TORKOL-4160 file (C-alpha; in steps of 0.2 Angstrom, whole numbers, padded with zeros to 4 digits, m for minus):
214
<pt num="1" X="m0026" Y="m0061" Z="0076"/>
<pt num="2" X="m0026" Y="m0061" Z="0057"/>
<pt num="3" X="m0017" Y="m0047" Z="0049"/>
<pt num="4" X="m0032" Y="m0039" Z="0041"/>
<pt num="5" X="m0042" Y="m0039" Z="0058"/>
<pt num="6" X="m0028" Y="m0031" Z="0067"/>
<pt num="7" X="m0026" Y="m0017" Z="0054"/>
<pt num="8" X="m0044" Y="m0013" Z="0053"/>
<pt num="9" X="m0047" Y="m0013" Z="0072"/>
<pt num="10" X="m0034" Y="0000" Z="0073"/>
<pt num="11" X="m0039" Y="0011" Z="0058"/>
<pt num="12" X="m0057" Y="0012" Z="0065"/>
<pt num="13" X="m0050" Y="0016" Z="0082"/>
<pt num="14" X="m0040" Y="0031" Z="0076"/>
<pt num="15" X="m0054" Y="0036" Z="0064"/>
<pt num="16" X="m0043" Y="0032" Z="0048"/>
<pt num="17" X="m0057" Y="0020" Z="0043"/>
<pt num="18" X="m0074" Y="0028" Z="0043"/>
<pt num="19" X="m0092" Y="0023" Z="0038"/>
<pt num="20" X="m0105" Y="0034" Z="0030"/>
<pt num="21" X="m0106" Y="0042" Z="0013"/>
<pt num="22" X="m0091" Y="0049" Z="0005"/>
<pt num="23" X="m0088" Y="0055" Z="m0013"/>
<pt num="24" X="m0072" Y="0047" Z="m0020"/>
<pt num="25" X="m0060" Y="0055" Z="m0033"/>
<pt num="26" X="m0069" Y="0045" Z="m0047"/>
<pt num="27" X="m0086" Y="0052" Z="m0042"/>
<pt num="28" X="m0093" Y="0036" Z="m0034"/>
<pt num="29" X="m0102" Y="0038" Z="m0018"/>
<pt num="30" X="m0093" Y="0026" Z="m0006"/>
<pt num="31" X="m0100" Y="0019" Z="0010"/>
<pt num="32" X="m0083" Y="0019" Z="0018"/>
<pt num="33" X="m0067" Y="0029" Z="0017"/>
<pt num="34" X="m0049" Y="0026" Z="0022"/>
<pt num="35" X="m0037" Y="0040" Z="0026"/>
<pt num="36" X="m0020" Y="0034" Z="0031"/>
<pt num="37" X="m0015" Y="0052" Z="0036"/>
<pt num="38" X="m0024" Y="0049" Z="0052"/>
<pt num="39" X="m0011" Y="0037" Z="0057"/>
<pt num="40" X="0001" Y="0049" Z="0065"/>
<pt num="41" X="0008" Y="0042" Z="0081"/>
<pt num="42" X="0020" Y="0029" Z="0087"/>
<pt num="43" X="0007" Y="0016" Z="0091"/>
<pt num="44" X="m0001" Y="0018" Z="0074"/>
<pt num="45" X="0015" Y="0017" Z="0063"/>
<pt num="46" X="0021" Y="0002" Z="0073"/>
<pt num="47" X="0005" Y="m0007" Z="0070"/>
<pt num="48" X="0005" Y="m0003" Z="0051"/>
<pt num="49" X="0023" Y="m0007" Z="0049"/>
<pt num="50" X="0021" Y="m0024" Z="0058"/>
<pt num="51" X="0007" Y="m0028" Z="0046"/>
<pt num="52" X="0017" Y="m0024" Z="0031"/>
<pt num="53" X="0032" Y="m0033" Z="0038"/>
<pt num="54" X="0022" Y="m0049" Z="0040"/>
<pt num="55" X="0016" Y="m0048" Z="0022"/>
<pt num="56" X="0034" Y="m0046" Z="0016"/>
<pt num="57" X="0040" Y="m0060" Z="0027"/>
<pt num="58" X="0027" Y="m0072" Z="0019"/>
<pt num="59" X="0029" Y="m0067" Z="0001"/>
<pt num="60" X="0046" Y="m0058" Z="m0002"/>
<pt num="61" X="0058" Y="m0065" Z="0010"/>
<pt num="62" X="0074" Y="m0070" Z="0000"/>
<pt num="63" X="0066" Y="m0062" Z="m0016"/>
<pt num="64" X="0068" Y="m0043" Z="m0012"/>
<pt num="65" X="0080" Y="m0033" Z="m0002"/>
<pt num="66" X="0073" Y="m0015" Z="m0003"/>
<pt num="67" X="0057" Y="m0006" Z="0002"/>
<pt num="68" X="0052" Y="0009" Z="m0009"/>
<pt num="69" X="0040" Y="0022" Z="m0002"/>
<pt num="70" X="0032" Y="0034" Z="m0014"/>
<pt num="71" X="0032" Y="0052" Z="m0007"/>
<pt num="72" X="0023" Y="0057" Z="0003"/>
<pt num="73" X="0013" Y="0044" Z="0013"/>
<pt num="74" X="0025" Y="0030" Z="0008"/>
<pt num="75" X="0040" Y="0039" Z="0016"/>
<pt num="76" X="0036" Y="0034" Z="0034"/>
<pt num="77" X="0028" Y="0018" Z="0029"/>
<pt num="78" X="0044" Y="0011" Z="0021"/>
<pt num="79" X="0056" Y="0017" Z="0035"/>
<pt num="80" X="0045" Y="0010" Z="0048"/>
<pt num="81" X="0042" Y="m0007" Z="0039"/>
<pt num="82" X="0061" Y="m0009" Z="0037"/>
<pt num="83" X="0063" Y="m0007" Z="0056"/>
<pt num="84" X="0049" Y="m0019" Z="0059"/>
<pt num="85" X="0057" Y="m0032" Z="0047"/>
<pt num="86" X="0073" Y="m0031" Z="0057"/>
<pt num="87" X="0066" Y="m0031" Z="0074"/>
<pt num="88" X="0052" Y="m0045" Z="0071"/>
<pt num="89" X="0061" Y="m0056" Z="0058"/>
<pt num="90" X="0079" Y="m0052" Z="0058"/>
<pt num="91" X="0077" Y="m0046" Z="0039"/>
<pt num="92" X="0089" Y="m0032" Z="0035"/>
<pt num="93" X="0081" Y="m0023" Z="0020"/>
<pt num="94" X="0086" Y="m0006" Z="0015"/>
<pt num="95" X="0073" Y="0008" Z="0011"/>
<pt num="96" X="0071" Y="0022" Z="m0002"/>
<pt num="97" X="0059" Y="0036" Z="m0005"/>
<pt num="98" X="0058" Y="0049" Z="m0018"/>
<pt num="99" X="0057" Y="0068" Z="m0018"/>
<pt num="100" X="0043" Y="0076" Z="m0028"/>
<pt num="101" X="0056" Y="0087" Z="m0036"/>
<pt num="102" X="0074" Y="0083" Z="m0039"/>
<pt num="103" X="0086" Y="0092" Z="m0027"/>
<pt num="104" X="0100" Y="0102" Z="m0036"/>
<pt num="105" X="0112" Y="0104" Z="m0022"/>
<pt num="106" X="0119" Y="0094" Z="m0008"/>
<pt num="107" X="0118" Y="0076" Z="m0012"/>
<pt num="108" X="0106" Y="0080" Z="m0026"/>
<pt num="109" X="0094" Y="0068" Z="m0036"/>
<pt num="110" X="0077" Y="0062" Z="m0033"/>
<pt num="111" X="0080" Y="0047" Z="m0022"/>
<pt num="112" X="0084" Y="0047" Z="m0003"/>
<pt num="113" X="0090" Y="0033" Z="0007"/>
<pt num="114" X="0097" Y="0018" Z="m0003"/>
<pt num="115" X="0100" Y="0026" Z="m0020"/>
<pt num="116" X="0103" Y="0010" Z="m0029"/>
<pt num="117" X="0122" Y="0011" Z="m0032"/>
<pt num="118" X="0120" Y="m0008" Z="m0033"/>
<pt num="119" X="0106" Y="m0019" Z="m0040"/>
<pt num="120" X="0091" Y="m0020" Z="m0028"/>
<pt num="121" X="0075" Y="m0030" Z="m0029"/>
<pt num="122" X="0062" Y="m0019" Z="m0023"/>
<pt num="123" X="0045" Y="m0020" Z="m0015"/>
<pt num="124" X="0034" Y="m0004" Z="m0016"/>
<pt num="125" X="0025" Y="0000" Z="m0001"/>
<pt num="126" X="0008" Y="0010" Z="m0003"/>
<pt num="127" X="m0007" Y="0014" Z="0008"/>
<pt num="128" X="m0023" Y="0013" Z="m0002"/>
<pt num="129" X="m0026" Y="0008" Z="m0020"/>
<pt num="130" X="m0042" Y="0012" Z="m0030"/>
<pt num="131" X="m0037" Y="0017" Z="m0048"/>
<pt num="132" X="m0018" Y="0014" Z="m0047"/>
<pt num="133" X="m0013" Y="0031" Z="m0053"/>
<pt num="134" X="0001" Y="0033" Z="m0040"/>
<pt num="135" X="0008" Y="0016" Z="m0044"/>
<pt num="136" X="0009" Y="0020" Z="m0062"/>
<pt num="137" X="0018" Y="0036" Z="m0058"/>
<pt num="138" X="0030" Y="0026" Z="m0047"/>
<pt num="139" X="0033" Y="0013" Z="m0060"/>
<pt num="140" X="0037" Y="0027" Z="m0073"/>
<pt num="141" X="0050" Y="0035" Z="m0061"/>
<pt num="142" X="0058" Y="0018" Z="m0056"/>
<pt num="143" X="0059" Y="0012" Z="m0074"/>
<pt num="144" X="0072" Y="0026" Z="m0078"/>
<pt num="145" X="0083" Y="0021" Z="m0063"/>
<pt num="146" X="0098" Y="0009" Z="m0066"/>
<pt num="147" X="0099" Y="m0006" Z="m0054"/>
<pt num="148" X="0081" Y="m0004" Z="m0048"/>
<pt num="149" X="0071" Y="m0020" Z="m0051"/>
<pt num="150" X="0053" Y="m0020" Z="m0045"/>
<pt num="151" X="0049" Y="m0036" Z="m0038"/>
<pt num="152" X="0032" Y="m0033" Z="m0030"/>
<pt num="153" X="0019" Y="m0021" Z="m0022"/>
<pt num="154" X="0011" Y="m0021" Z="m0005"/>
<pt num="155" X="m0004" Y="m0010" Z="m0001"/>
<pt num="156" X="m0013" Y="m0009" Z="0016"/>
<pt num="157" X="m0030" Y="m0008" Z="0008"/>
<pt num="158" X="m0036" Y="m0014" Z="m0009"/>
<pt num="159" X="m0053" Y="m0007" Z="m0013"/>
<pt num="160" X="m0054" Y="m0020" Z="m0027"/>
<pt num="161" X="m0065" Y="m0008" Z="m0038"/>
<pt num="162" X="m0066" Y="m0012" Z="m0056"/>
<pt num="163" X="m0059" Y="m0001" Z="m0069"/>
<pt num="164" X="m0063" Y="0001" Z="m0087"/>
<pt num="165" X="m0058" Y="m0016" Z="m0092"/>
<pt num="166" X="m0067" Y="m0024" Z="m0077"/>
<pt num="167" X="m0051" Y="m0028" Z="m0067"/>
<pt num="168" X="m0045" Y="m0020" Z="m0051"/>
<pt num="169" X="m0030" Y="m0008" Z="m0051"/>
<pt num="170" X="m0020" Y="m0022" Z="m0041"/>
<pt num="171" X="m0024" Y="m0035" Z="m0055"/>
<pt num="172" X="m0019" Y="m0023" Z="m0068"/>
<pt num="173" X="m0002" Y="m0019" Z="m0060"/>
<pt num="174" X="0001" Y="m0038" Z="m0058"/>
<pt num="175" X="m0003" Y="m0041" Z="m0076"/>
<pt num="176" X="0005" Y="m0026" Z="m0084"/>
<pt num="177" X="0022" Y="m0027" Z="m0075"/>
<pt num="178" X="0023" Y="m0045" Z="m0070"/>
<pt num="179" X="0026" Y="m0042" Z="m0052"/>
<pt num="180" X="0018" Y="m0050" Z="m0036"/>
<pt num="181" X="0004" Y="m0039" Z="m0028"/>
<pt num="182" X="m0003" Y="m0041" Z="m0010"/>
<pt num="183" X="m0014" Y="m0032" Z="0001"/>
<pt num="184" X="m0016" Y="m0032" Z="0020"/>
<pt num="185" X="m0035" Y="m0030" Z="0019"/>
<pt num="186" X="m0048" Y="m0028" Z="0006"/>
<pt num="187" X="m0066" Y="m0022" Z="0004"/>
<pt num="188" X="m0071" Y="m0040" Z="0008"/>
<pt num="189" X="m0062" Y="m0039" Z="0025"/>
<pt num="190" X="m0070" Y="m0022" Z="0028"/>
<pt num="191" X="m0087" Y="m0029" Z="0024"/>
<pt num="192" X="m0085" Y="m0042" Z="0038"/>
<pt num="193" X="m0078" Y="m0029" Z="0050"/>
<pt num="194" X="m0090" Y="m0015" Z="0047"/>
<pt num="195" X="m0104" Y="m0011" Z="0060"/>
<pt num="196" X="m0120" Y="m0021" Z="0056"/>
<pt num="197" X="m0129" Y="m0005" Z="0050"/>
<pt num="198" X="m0117" Y="m0002" Z="0037"/>
<pt num="199" X="m0115" Y="m0019" Z="0029"/>
<pt num="200" X="m0129" Y="m0018" Z="0017"/>
<pt num="201" X="m0123" Y="m0002" Z="0009"/>
<pt num="202" X="m0105" Y="m0009" Z="0008"/>
<pt num="203" X="m0111" Y="m0025" Z="0000"/>
<pt num="204" X="m0122" Y="m0015" Z="m0012"/>
<pt num="205" X="m0107" Y="m0005" Z="m0017"/>
<pt num="206" X="m0096" Y="m0020" Z="m0019"/>
<pt num="207" X="m0108" Y="m0029" Z="m0030"/>
<pt num="208" X="m0110" Y="m0013" Z="m0041"/>
<pt num="209" X="m0092" Y="m0008" Z="m0042"/>
<pt num="210" X="m0081" Y="m0022" Z="m0035"/>
<pt num="211" X="m0072" Y="m0035" Z="m0046"/>
<pt num="212" X="m0076" Y="m0053" Z="m0045"/>
<pt num="213" X="m0066" Y="m0064" Z="m0034"/>
<pt num="214" X="m0050" Y="m0071" Z="m0042"/>
C-alpha cells in the first residue's frame, strides 16, 4: 500500500482527518481539516513513524543522522521515527527536540536528546504545513546552534496552499534554505481519498488556493 494511502486511511479512522467546513488560521474556509493531536495511541504513532521512516530511508539514508522534532507535536514524532528507522531499516539515527523555554537548572539548555556536541546532519520532522510559520521558528532556533546542519524536512501533510508569492510553504522553505523537502501526503492525495460527496468542494478549494503542480 502506498505511504500516502496508508497514512490517510489511519488518519480518517482515528478522526484526525475530517471533512466538512473548517476555518483555518488564515481565515480560509477549508473543506478538510487535519489534527495530528488525535493520534494518541501506540497503533497511531507506530503507523505515523513507519511512514516518516520510509520517506527518510528513500531520501535521506546516508545523508542525515539526526531527527529534530519541534515542540510539542514533533517530540513524539521524532522519537518514534528514530525507533522505526532502527527497527525497519537498521538505521540508527539520533533524535533531538526543544523546550519552549530554556531550562536553567539540571542539564539546562533548550535542547533535549542529542544536543549536538558533534556535528549532525538533521532532518526536521513536522506534522502539517500550511503557511510554514513553525518551520521558520525552527530554522531561526537551529541557526544559532553550533554543529547543527539542517539537511531536510519531512512533513506528514502538505496542504500545498499558495502564499503571497504564489508558492507553497514547502516550496518556499526548499528555495530559501536550500534543503530537501518531502511530504508523506498532500491535498492531491486527500482529494483522491476523500468520500465522493466531498471531492467537489476539495477540488474547488484546491483550484482557488492550491499551488500549481511543480
